[in-house]
N, C-alpha and C positions, 0 to 999 in steps of 0.2 A: 948304738949312740944312748952315754951312761943319762938315767934320769936327770939327775944335777946335769948335763951337760945340755938340758931343754928345758929343764929350771932357769939355767942360764942364760936359755937365747930365749928364754917368756920376758924372763926379767927387762932383756935388753930393750925390748923390744917399748917394751910398759916403760922402763926409762927413757927415749926414744917418744915415745906417745905424748910423754912431758914435756921435754924440752921444752923452755921457753914458756910453759902456759902454767898454770895456780892444778887446776881441773878442771877435767875433759869430757867430753859422755864418750858410754864406754861403749862406744862403736866406733867409738874413733880410735882406741885402744883394739878394742879389734882388728877392722884395718890395717892396723901398724902390727899387730902378731903373727896375719895372717899373707902381710910380705917376707915371713920369714919361711924358709923351702923347711929350714931343721927339726923347727912348731910342728906335730905330729896334729893336726883334726882335729887326735878326741882331746888336745888338751884345750883347743877353741873354742870346743865344748863349755870347761867350763863358762868365758866368760858370758854367753848362752844361757848360765845357770843366775847369773845376777844379772839385781834390775837398772829398767832403763834408766837413767841419769846423768847427770856430771857430779866429777869422786876428785876430787881425791890423788895426789898419787900414793896414798900411804889408807884412808879409802880401798880405791882398787884393790893392792894388794893386798889389804886384811879381810873383803869380802872375795878377793878369790883363794883363800889362804881358805879360809866359808867352806866353803862347797871342795876344796880337796878334801879338809879335816868330816864334812858329811859323809860324802863315800867310800871314809877310815882309808885315805892313801896315801893319810901323811909319813907312818912309817915304811913306806916302803916308792919312796912319790917322794918325800919330802917338801918342802913349805920356802911362799918362796922369801928374798930378809923381807923385813919391814923396812922404810925407810927407816934414817934421824928425824927425829920432830928438830924444825928448830923455834925457837922462842927466844920472841922479846928483847931485848937487855935491858930496855927501860919500863917493861911488864905494859909494855903499848895497847898488845894481845891477848888483854886477858876482858877475856864475852865476860864479863858477872861485875863488873865497873857498872856504874847507873851510869844510859849513852852507852851505853855501849856496843 
């Protein structure tokens, strides 16, 4: 399996973990990724380097990409695709507003 195919499988597992959820604990992402037999164990180790906690899909993707970069594997392996950010039309998601 090529590195891109492995990353695609990894990405699919992350997508599955977040289906219907805005935030997910890293251990849930780990469990979902481990169910994908085509994702090698060394890729699961990336999740071991992500601190415990709840993450949005963008946050966990960035954290995994940071691990890949720290290991210097971004050129040989590549990086996960960051999800597009959805912005509220009315600006109600602006946390810089007082009372937000």
